[in-house]
C-alpha positions as a printed Julia matrix, in Angstrom:
138×3 Matrix{Float64}:
  -0.01   -0.42   -0.11
   1.46    3.8    -0.99
   0.21    5.22    1.91
  -3.21    5.67    3.87
  -5.85    7.17    1.83
  -6.45   10.17    4.01
  -2.89   11.21    2.73
  -4.11   11.54   -0.66
  -7.27   13.16    0.57
  -5.55   15.89    2.13
  -3.17   16.44   -0.48
  -5.77   16.69   -3.07
  -7.71   19.26   -0.85
  -4.43   21.55   -0.3
  -3.72   21.82   -3.89
  -6.95   22.84   -4.45
  -6.54   25.53   -1.87
  -3.48   26.47   -3.13
  -4.9    27.18   -6.42
  -7.74   29.2    -4.94
  -5.38   31.7    -2.79
  -2.01   33.07   -4.15
  -0.36   36.25   -3.77
  -2.69   37.89   -6.04
  -5.72   37.32   -4.21
  -4.18   39.56   -1.06
  -2.75   41.88   -3.05
  -4.73   42.35   -6.26
  -3.7    43.63   -9.88
  -3.01   47.29  -10.31
  -5.4    49.29  -12.09
  -4.39   52.48  -13.99
  -6.78   55.35  -14.05
  -7.19   58.01  -16.63
  -5.41   60.74  -14.7
  -2.27   58.39  -14.38
  -3.04   57.31  -10.75
  -2.59   53.44   -9.98
  -4.69   51.73   -7.49
  -4.06   48.73   -5.99
  -6.31   46.52   -4.03
  -5.32   44.98   -0.57
  -7.59   42.18    0.69
  -7.47   39.85    3.71
  -7.93   36.33    3.19
  -9.01   33.53    5.66
  -9.56   30.13    5.12
  -9.94   26.93    7.32
  -9.85   23.41    6.25
 -10.67   20.14    8.11
 -10.19   16.32    6.97
 -10.97   13.23    8.36
 -11.79    9.46    7.95
 -12.04    6.19    9.46
 -11.59    2.52    8.59
 -14.53    0.34    9.13
 -14.18   -2.97   10.46
 -16.09   -5.75    8.91
 -16.88   -8.85   10.82
 -16.22  -11.83    8.45
 -15.18  -15.46    9.62
 -11.8   -14.5     8.44
 -11.69  -12.5    11.68
 -10.7   -15.78   13.42
  -7.69  -16.63   11.56
  -4.76  -14.05   13.0
  -2.47  -15.04   10.44
  -4.47  -13.33    7.51
  -3.89   -9.39    6.83
  -6.88   -7.53    6.05
  -7.56   -3.98    4.6
 -10.66   -2.4     6.1
 -12.56   -0.1     3.8
 -11.68    3.63    4.09
 -14.18    6.37    4.57
 -13.24    9.93    4.8
 -13.96   13.4     3.78
 -12.72   16.95    3.5
 -13.65   20.32    3.38
 -12.7    23.91    3.14
 -14.01   27.6     3.04
 -12.41   30.86    1.76
 -13.53   34.37    2.62
 -11.87   37.15    0.81
 -12.48   40.88    2.39
 -11.21   43.99    0.92
  -9.25   46.25    3.73
  -7.89   48.85    1.78
  -6.82   50.41   -1.59
  -3.21   51.87   -2.18
  -3.32   54.99   -4.55
   0.02   56.0    -5.99
   0.05   59.21   -8.26
   0.43   62.65   -8.17
   3.75   62.44   -6.5
   2.41   60.49   -3.6
   1.37   57.14   -1.99
  -1.75   57.14    0.02
  -3.29   54.04    1.72
  -7.38   54.32    1.9
  -8.72   51.86    4.18
 -12.11   50.27    3.66
 -13.59   50.16    7.28
 -16.53   51.87    9.31
 -13.81   53.91   10.92
 -11.98   54.99    7.78
 -13.89   58.36    7.9
 -12.56   59.09   11.31
  -9.04   58.21   10.35
  -9.4    60.15    7.43
  -9.96   63.27    9.2
  -7.16   62.88   11.51
  -4.85   62.15    8.46
  -6.07   65.39    6.89
  -6.34   67.34   10.14
  -2.97   69.25    9.41
  -4.22   70.05    5.99
  -7.26   71.6     6.99
  -5.61   73.76    9.83
  -2.93   75.25    7.39
  -5.9    76.06    4.91
  -7.82   77.59    7.97
  -4.92   79.54    8.99
  -4.33   81.3     5.36
  -8.07   81.86    5.0
  -8.01   83.8     8.4
  -4.53   85.4     7.55
  -6.05   86.87    4.66
  -9.28   87.8     6.32
  -7.14   89.78    9.02
  -5.1    91.44    6.18
  -8.33   92.56    4.62
  -9.63   94.08    7.67
  -6.52   95.77    8.06
  -6.34   97.27    4.62
 -10.11   98.33    4.85
  -9.53  100.38    8.21
  -6.44  102.55    6.99
C-alpha cells in the first residue's frame, strides 16, 4: 500500500486551496486610472480546512484467522472555506502614495490624516481676512 488514503485526500484538498489563494488574491492587480494614478486593492484572506476519515471493521469468518492480513474499507471526507475581504486600496499618483482603508472607522481615520492640511488652510484664510480688515481700516 502506497500510503494511507487520508494522505491523498489531504493532498488533493491542499492543492485545490493553493490554486484558489495566491499572492494576487491578497495584493490585487494594479488598475491605472485615466489621470495616471494606479490603484492597488489589498484584501484579507481567511481560510479553514478540515479532513477526517476512518476505517470500518467488517466482521467476517476470516476474523478468527489471526494470520491473515485484512485491509479495512476507508471512508473519509474533507472541506474548506475561503473568505476574501477588502481591507484597503493603495493609490499611487500625483507624487504621493496613499492608503485608503475600507472600514467603518475609515472616515475618522481620514479626518485625522487630513487635519494638518485643514488647519493650514484655515490659517491662510484667517490671515487673508485679517489683512483685508487691516487694509479697509486704513
